[in-house]
VEXVO-637613 format. One record per residue (C-alpha): residue number from 1; x negated, z, y. Coordinates in pm, 1 decimal, decimal comma. Example, Ala and Ser with C-alpha at 12.3 -4.5 7.8 and 13.67 -1.06 7.14 Angstrom:
% VEXVO-637613
(1; (-1230,0; 780,0; -450,0))
(2; (-1367,0; 714,0; -106,0))
This chain:
% VEXVO-637613
(1; (15346,5; -11801,2; -2541,4))
(2; (15382,9; -12158,2; -2410,3))
(3; (15574,9; -12401,7; -2624,0))
(4; (15274,0; -12629,3; -2680,9))
(5; (15085,0; -12338,7; -2837,8))
(6; (15342,4; -12227,5; -3093,0))
(7; (15200,2; -12152,6; -3434,6))
(8; (15347,5; -12330,5; -3737,1))
(9; (15645,8; -12160,2; -3895,1))
(10; (15756,9; -12215,8; -4255,3))
(11; (16131,9; -12182,1; -4307,7))
(12; (16299,8; -12148,6; -4646,8))
(13; (16666,5; -12204,2; -4724,1))
(14; (16703,8; -12490,4; -4476,2))
(15; (16968,2; -12664,4; -4688,3))
(16; (17191,8; -12360,9; -4641,6))
(17; (17414,8; -12258,3; -4352,8))
(18; (17173,7; -12002,9; -4204,8))
(19; (16834,6; -12157,6; -4279,0))
(20; (16945,9; -12493,4; -4144,8))
(21; (17058,4; -12337,5; -3817,6))
(22; (16732,7; -12145,6; -3780,9))
(23; (16525,5; -12460,1; -3832,6))
(24; (16736,0; -12660,1; -3585,6))
(25; (16708,7; -12389,8; -3319,4))
(26; (16332,1; -12359,7; -3360,0))
(27; (16301,8; -12737,9; -3330,0))
(28; (16484,5; -12717,7; -2996,3))
(29; (16212,9; -12475,9; -2880,7))
(30; (15937,8; -12712,6; -2988,9))
(31; (15814,6; -12491,5; -3272,3))
(32; (15621,0; -12685,1; -3539,0))
(33; (15774,5; -12618,1; -3878,4))
(34; (15734,0; -12660,3; -4250,2))
(35; (16073,7; -12686,5; -4418,7))
(36; (16031,5; -12547,2; -4769,2))
(37; (16264,6; -12572,3; -5065,8))
(38; (16363,0; -12722,1; -5397,5))
(39; (16528,1; -13034,9; -5254,9))
(40; (16329,0; -13198,3; -4974,2))
(41; (16565,8; -13496,6; -4977,5))
(42; (16850,6; -13266,5; -4866,3))
(43; (16655,9; -13111,4; -4580,5))
(44; (16733,3; -13207,2; -4220,2))
(45; (16506,6; -13438,1; -4025,1))
(46; (16391,8; -13240,1; -3722,7))
(47; (16131,1; -13311,8; -3454,2))
(48; (15802,7; -13139,4; -3526,7))
(49; (15906,9; -13048,7; -3880,7))
(50; (15755,7; -13150,3; -4213,4))
(51; (15962,3; -13135,7; -4530,8))
(52; (15769,6; -12968,6; -4811,6))
(53; (15849,5; -12933,9; -5181,0))
(54; (16004,1; -12932,5; -5427,3))
(55; (15915,2; -12564,7; -5433,4))
(56; (16136,1; -12306,6; -5602,6))
(57; (16094,7; -11941,7; -5508,3))
(58; (15955,6; -11853,6; -5848,3))
(59; (15700,6; -12139,0; -5858,9))
(60; (15379,5; -11992,6; -5715,5))
(61; (15162,3; -12308,7; -5727,4))
(62; (15432,6; -12520,1; -5562,2))
(63; (15488,7; -12253,2; -5299,5))
(64; (15119,3; -12230,3; -5216,2))
(65; (15107,1; -12604,5; -5164,0))
(66; (15427,8; -12608,3; -4959,8))
(67; (15321,5; -12321,4; -4733,3))
(68; (14970,7; -12448,9; -4661,2))
(69; (14918,6; -12462,3; -4285,5))
(70; (15181,6; -12206,6; -4182,7))
(71; (15104,5; -11878,7; -4009,1))
(72; (15458,7; -11735,3; -4009,4))
(73; (15711,4; -11742,0; -4292,8))
(74; (16085,8; -11700,8; -4246,7))
(75; (16207,3; -11599,2; -4590,6))
(76; (16581,8; -11646,4; -4622,0))
(77; (16696,2; -11447,3; -4922,6))
(78; (16758,0; -11637,7; -5243,5))
(79; (17079,7; -11613,9; -5442,5))
(80; (17112,8; -11334,4; -5694,6))
(81; (16963,6; -11441,5; -6025,6))
(82; (16855,7; -11107,3; -6167,3))
(83; (16502,1; -11188,5; -6055,5))
(84; (16543,7; -11189,8; -5677,4))
(85; (16266,8; -10934,2; -5618,0))
(86; (16024,6; -11119,1; -5843,1))
(87; (16100,6; -11452,0; -5676,9))
(88; (16068,5; -11313,7; -5325,0))
(89; (15742,2; -11141,6; -5414,8))
(90; (15611,5; -11471,3; -5553,3))
(91; (15684,9; -11646,3; -5222,9))
(92; (15522,6; -11375,4; -5013,3))
(93; (15211,8; -11357,8; -5230,4))
(94; (15180,2; -11737,2; -5225,8))
(95; (15215,2; -11732,4; -4847,0))
(96; (14949,1; -11466,1; -4801,5))
(97; (14710,2; -11654,1; -5030,0))
(98; (14717,1; -11961,1; -4800,9))
(99; (14680,2; -11774,2; -4472,7))
(100; (15032,8; -11680,1; -4366,6))
(101; (14996,3; -11355,7; -4171,2))
(102; (15352,5; -11282,0; -4067,3))
(103; (15673,3; -11266,1; -4270,8))
(104; (16024,5; -11243,4; -4128,4))
(105; (16258,5; -11150,1; -4410,9))
(106; (16633,3; -11207,6; -4384,1))
(107; (16790,1; -10915,6; -4567,2))
(108; (17138,8; -10759,2; -4557,0))
(109; (17295,4; -10484,8; -4351,0))
(110; (17352,1; -10193,9; -4585,7))
(111; (17046,9; -10264,3; -4801,2))
(112; (16980,1; -9953,6; -5007,2))
(113; (16878,7; -9853,8; -5360,2))
(114; (17227,6; -9707,7; -5404,7))
(115; (17428,2; -9966,1; -5208,2))
(116; (17774,3; -10041,4; -5342,1))
(117; (17723,5; -10414,7; -5290,7))
(118; (17495,8; -10530,4; -5570,4))
(119; (17310,2; -10789,4; -5364,6))
(120; (17219,1; -10524,2; -5107,1))
(121; (17024,8; -10338,2; -5375,7))
(122; (16816,0; -10648,4; -5444,8))
(123; (16748,0; -10685,0; -5072,4))
(124; (16625,6; -10327,3; -5046,4))
(125; (16381,3; -10387,9; -5329,0))
(126; (16228,7; -10682,5; -5143,0))
(127; (16205,1; -10473,3; -4827,3))
(128; (16008,7; -10212,3; -5020,5))
(129; (15776,6; -10477,2; -5158,9))
(130; (15708,9; -10609,4; -4808,6))
(131; (15637,9; -10260,7; -4677,8))
(132; (15353,9; -10229,5; -4927,2))
(133; (15228,1; -10588,2; -4928,6))
(134; (14981,7; -10546,7; -4643,2))
(135; (15126,5; -10830,2; -4434,1))
(136; (15266,5; -10814,3; -4082,2))
(137; (15643,3; -10831,9; -4122,2))
(138; (15988,6; -10774,7; -3975,1))
(139; (16305,5; -10714,8; -4176,8))
(140; (16613,2; -10878,9; -4026,2))
(141; (16920,6; -10730,0; -4189,4))
(142; (17199,3; -10978,3; -4130,1))
(143; (17554,1; -10849,6; -4115,7))
(144; (17821,1; -11008,4; -4327,5))
(145; (17917,8; -11350,2; -4202,8))
(146; (18229,2; -11396,2; -3991,4))
(147; (18299,7; -11704,9; -4201,3))
(148; (18305,0; -11527,3; -4539,0))
(149; (18670,5; -11416,2; -4543,5))
(150; (18784,7; -11773,2; -4474,1))
(151; (18565,6; -11905,0; -4754,3))
(152; (18710,5; -11647,9; -4995,0))
(153; (19071,7; -11753,4; -4934,4))
(154; (19266,5; -11938,0; -5202,6))
(155; (19449,4; -12268,1; -5158,1))
(156; (19735,7; -12084,5; -4987,1))
(157; (19494,5; -11919,1; -4741,8))
(158; (19531,7; -11576,3; -4902,8))
(159; (19228,6; -11346,1; -4910,7))
(160; (19269,7; -11078,0; -5178,0))
(161; (19049,2; -10786,1; -5265,3))
(162; (19020,7; -10412,4; -5330,9))
(163; (18982,8; -10296,3; -4969,9))
(164; (19233,7; -10166,0; -4717,8))
(165; (19112,9; -9931,9; -4443,2))
(166; (18736,4; -9992,7; -4460,7))
(167; (18564,6; -10183,1; -4180,7))
(168; (18283,1; -10436,3; -4139,9))
(169; (18098,2; -10557,4; -3828,9))
(170; (18115,2; -10928,5; -3914,6))
(171; (17856,8; -11145,9; -3736,4))
(172; (17829,3; -11520,9; -3679,7))
(173; (17555,7; -11743,0; -3818,9))
(174; (17474,7; -11843,3; -3461,9))
(175; (17408,5; -11486,0; -3345,7))
(176; (17184,2; -11420,6; -3644,8))
(177; (16999,6; -11743,0; -3567,6))
(178; (16946,1; -11646,6; -3203,6))
(179; (16804,1; -11306,4; -3296,8))
(180; (16565,4; -11455,1; -3551,8))
(181; (16458,2; -11720,8; -3302,0))
(182; (16381,9; -11453,0; -3042,8))
(183; (16161,8; -11266,5; -3290,9))
(184; (15982,6; -11586,4; -3393,6))
(185; (15906,1; -11678,9; -3032,9))
(186; (15752,4; -11336,9; -2972,4))
(187; (15453,9; -11449,4; -3175,0))
(188; (15153,7; -11296,1; -3008,0))
(189; (14897,6; -11091,6; -3202,6))
(190; (15126,3; -10789,7; -3163,6))
(191; (15505,1; -10771,2; -3145,2))
(192; (15731,3; -10473,1; -3083,5))
(193; (15926,6; -10574,4; -3394,0))
(194; (15631,4; -10559,3; -3633,4))
(195; (15730,6; -10328,5; -3919,3))
(196; (16082,2; -10290,2; -3781,4))
(197; (16418,2; -10319,7; -3953,9))
(198; (16664,8; -10495,8; -3722,0))
(199; (17031,9; -10473,3; -3817,4))
(200; (17221,4; -10771,6; -3674,5))
(201; (17594,8; -10712,0; -3639,8))
(202; (17898,5; -10837,8; -3458,4))
(203; (18050,4; -10657,7; -3158,1))
(204; (18311,6; -10452,4; -3345,2))
(205; (18399,2; -10324,5; -3690,5))
(206; (18720,0; -10473,2; -3831,9))
(207; (18930,1; -10413,7; -4139,2))
(208; (18972,9; -10719,3; -4357,2))
(209; (19334,0; -10743,8; -4247,5))
(210; (19223,8; -10747,6; -3881,8))
(211; (18947,0; -10998,5; -3951,2))
(212; (19170,0; -11236,7; -4145,1))
(213; (19444,9; -11210,6; -3882,0))
(214; (19195,9; -11315,5; -3614,9))
(215; (19070,8; -11601,8; -3829,9))
(216; (19430,4; -11721,4; -3866,1))
(217; (19478,0; -11715,1; -3489,1))
(218; (19147,9; -11894,2; -3427,5))
(219; (19206,8; -12170,1; -3683,1))
(220; (19583,9; -12212,7; -3662,4))
(221; (19596,2; -12176,6; -4040,8))
(222; (19813,9; -11919,8; -4220,1))
(223; (19535,5; -11694,8; -4347,1))
(224; (19647,8; -11350,1; -4458,9))
(225; (19494,8; -11058,3; -4642,2))
(226; (19644,4; -10885,9; -4946,2))
(227; (19502,8; -10562,9; -5086,3))
(228; (19441,4; -10548,0; -5462,4))
(229; (19371,2; -10257,8; -5692,3))
(230; (19042,0; -10270,2; -5878,5))
(231; (19231,2; -10361,2; -6195,6))
(232; (19418,1; -10645,1; -6022,2))
(233; (19096,5; -10770,4; -5864,7))
(234; (18921,2; -10786,0; -6199,8))
(235; (19212,2; -10947,3; -6386,7))
(236; (19271,1; -11219,4; -6128,1))
(237; (18905,7; -11319,3; -6112,8))
(238; (18878,8; -11319,7; -6490,9))
(239; (19176,1; -11555,6; -6512,8))
(240; (19003,3; -11781,3; -6260,5))
(241; (18707,8; -11815,3; -6498,5))
(242; (18453,7; -11622,8; -6292,9))
(243; (18159,0; -11478,8; -6481,9))
(244; (18111,0; -11105,9; -6527,1))
(245; (17826,6; -11102,1; -6275,2))
(246; (18036,4; -11291,9; -6019,4))
(247; (18329,7; -11056,2; -6066,8))
(248; (18111,2; -10748,3; -6035,8))
(249; (17933,0; -10883,7; -5727,7))
(250; (18246,7; -10980,9; -5535,8))
(251; (18434,6; -10662,0; -5619,7))
(252; (18133,4; -10462,4; -5502,6))
(253; (18142,4; -10661,8; -5173,5))
(254; (18497,7; -10548,9; -5104,6))
(255; (18420,8; -10193,8; -5212,1))
(256; (18124,3; -10173,3; -4973,6))
(257; (18366,5; -10255,4; -4693,4))
(258; (18615,9; -9999,4; -4818,6))
(259; (18348,4; -9730,5; -4824,9))
(260; (18234,6; -9806,5; -4469,8))
(261; (17880,4; -9899,8; -4569,9))
(262; (17855,3; -10194,7; -4330,4))
(263; (18072,7; -10073,0; -4043,4))
(264; (17796,6; -9973,4; -3799,5))
(265; (17782,3; -10180,9; -3480,3))
(266; (17435,1; -10227,9; -3329,2))
(267; (17304,6; -10365,6; -2998,8))
(268; (17048,6; -10597,3; -3158,8))
(269; (17223,9; -10922,2; -3058,9))
(270; (17259,6; -10843,9; -2686,2))
(271; (16923,5; -10666,2; -2668,8))
(272; (16723,6; -10954,3; -2817,0))
(273; (16924,4; -11253,0; -2694,1))
(274; (17055,4; -11135,5; -2358,2))
(275; (17409,3; -11238,0; -2456,6))
(276; (17690,2; -11030,2; -2607,2))
(277; (17757,0; -11055,5; -2979,9))
(278; (18024,2; -11312,1; -3063,5))
(279; (18369,6; -11183,4; -3163,3))
(280; (18500,4; -11316,9; -3493,0))
(281; (18773,3; -11504,3; -3302,8))
(282; (18507,1; -11711,7; -3124,6))
(283; (18303,4; -11817,6; -3428,2))
(284; (18178,5; -12174,2; -3398,0))
(285; (18300,0; -12299,2; -3735,0))
(286; (18515,7; -12212,7; -4033,0))
(287; (18458,6; -12313,6; -4396,1))
(288; (18732,8; -12443,1; -4620,4))
(289; (18907,7; -12203,3; -4860,0))
(290; (18743,8; -12136,5; -5196,9))
(291; (18398,4; -12239,4; -5077,7))
(292; (18228,0; -11899,0; -5107,1))
(293; (17952,1; -11913,1; -5366,4))
(294; (18067,7; -11798,0; -5707,8))
(295; (18444,0; -11807,4; -5651,8))
(296; (18521,0; -12144,0; -5810,3))
């Protein structure tokens, strides 16, 4: 499809690390966009993009107004609130009511009703809702970010958690963005990815010790990984003032790695983008320590 004929795409989560990159990349391709969220004043100014809102995921009337005029919705998953499924369903139903006919949902690798990682269970529930919603859709299961271990480190650059030999195929925000962009641009009346689940991973599965060692080499900072027992992991996070839900969620993240639930390496990045998946050592950016959501 020629660039001047792109349909309008609504993008949620544009104030976040992934949604913002997706919107910027689509703008580079000349795709008209509606940037949708709770804080329009924090949204980027991009060519061909309108900022819409405030519209929270659970606010159906606001979402209908914000999504008016879009034909495709990129739904970047919301943060776990205990009502993630309900909020996602509200967005999708609002979108369908105003004429959106295609939904691209950003889920998680390892999504399952029995996933160890709590957030992956929520993602699976949304996937099931989409499968029965009667709307053209693609599920894009993003692997765990290459940047996450760095964000989990403490002030001394130590990453600690209950995992030792388990592996994860960490993937960069940029590779996820490129895959999603490729699917968006394939926007004819039919697409080979309609109804598909695409698992987006990095090029290799690493232990946390291997991943953190490579982050240290890439950044020149003394990152290191220390294994904790489950009891140590709980006690340390409790002393830090984390809530019960935060503790449970982060411990389940480490345990999903330990159990090998997100270790599969796929060819989605090279197959859809034409470029190899980016090794963790070559990630484009690194967050500061203690910036992962819920660890402060």
